C-alpha positions in Angstrom: 0.2 -0.1 0.0 1.4 3.4 -0.8 2.1 6.1 1.6 -0.4 8.8 1.5 0.9 12.1 0.2 1.5 15.0 2.5 -0.6 18.0 2.2 1.2 21.0 1.1 1.9 23.6 3.6 -0.8 26.1 4.7 -0.2 29.5 5.9 -2.5 29.3 9.2 -1.7 32.9 10.4 -5.1 34.4 9.0 -7.0 31.9 11.0 -4.8 32.4 13.9 -5.4 36.2 13.5 -9.2 35.8 13.4 -9.1 33.5 16.5 -7.0 35.9 18.5 -9.0 38.9 17.3 -12.3 37.2 18.2 -11.0 36.2 21.5 -9.8 39.7 22.2 -13.2 41.2 21.1 -15.3 38.8 23.3 -13.1 39.7 26.2 -13.6 43.2 25.8 -10.1 44.2 24.9 -10.6 45.3 21.4 -8.3 44.2 18.4 -4.8 43.7 18.9 -2.0 46.0 17.3 0.2 42.9 16.2 -0.5 39.3 15.9 2.7 37.5 15.0 4.0 38.7 11.8 0.8 40.9 11.1 0.6 44.4 12.1 -2.5 46.6 12.2 -2.0 49.3 9.7 -4.9 51.8 10.0 -7.5 52.7 12.5 -10.7 51.0 11.6 -13.1 52.3 9.0 -16.8 52.3 10.4 -19.9 52.0 8.6 -23.6 52.2 9.6 -26.8 51.7 7.6 -26.3 54.9 5.6 -22.7 54.7 5.1 -22.2 51.1 4.0 -23.0 51.9 0.4 -19.4 53.9 0.6 -17.7 50.5 1.4 -19.8 47.8 -0.8 -22.2 49.6 -3.2 -23.8 46.6 -4.9 -24.1 43.9 -2.0 -25.1 46.5 0.9 -28.8 46.0 0.3 -28.5 42.3 1.2 -27.0 43.1 4.4 -29.6 45.7 5.1 -32.4 43.5 4.4 -31.0 41.1 7.2 -30.8 43.5 10.0 -27.3 45.2 9.5 -26.4 47.7 12.0 -22.7 48.3 11.6 -19.5 47.1 10.1 -16.0 47.8 11.1 -13.1 47.2 8.7 -9.4 46.6 9.9 -6.4 46.1 7.9 -3.5 43.8 8.9 -0.1 43.7 6.9 2.8 41.5 7.0 6.5 42.7 6.5 6.4 41.1 3.0 3.6 43.1 2.0 0.7 40.5 2.3 -2.5 42.1 3.6 -5.4 40.8 5.5 -8.8 42.6 5.8 -11.0 41.9 8.7 -14.5 42.9 8.5 -16.7 42.7 11.6 -20.4 43.0 11.0 -23.1 43.6 13.6 -26.0 42.1 12.1 -28.4 42.7 15.1 -29.0 38.8 15.7 -28.0 35.3 14.9 -30.8 35.1 12.5 -29.9 38.1 10.7 -26.2 37.1 10.5 -27.3 33.8 9.2 -29.6 35.2 6.6 -27.0 37.5 5.3 -24.2 35.0 5.1 -26.0 31.9 3.9 
């Protein structure tokens, strides 16, 4: 029987970053300035029901239909130039979040 092939390496930092950020937010600590090699580069951009169109013109109505309240967008960057955008939506309820993202 042949040996199974090893999976290619995966960059797990985005997943780790999201986990750390979620834990920090849940604990009331806000978002960290750095996570491993990722560094927050800008203050967050904040959008509400009226300004969401400035961020996502075509898709904003889908979120508004499902109870959209607010969005914060954070940008993190590594020293090699790779960027990660973190979007944190307040959909008002679990049902609204499910409807928007299902």
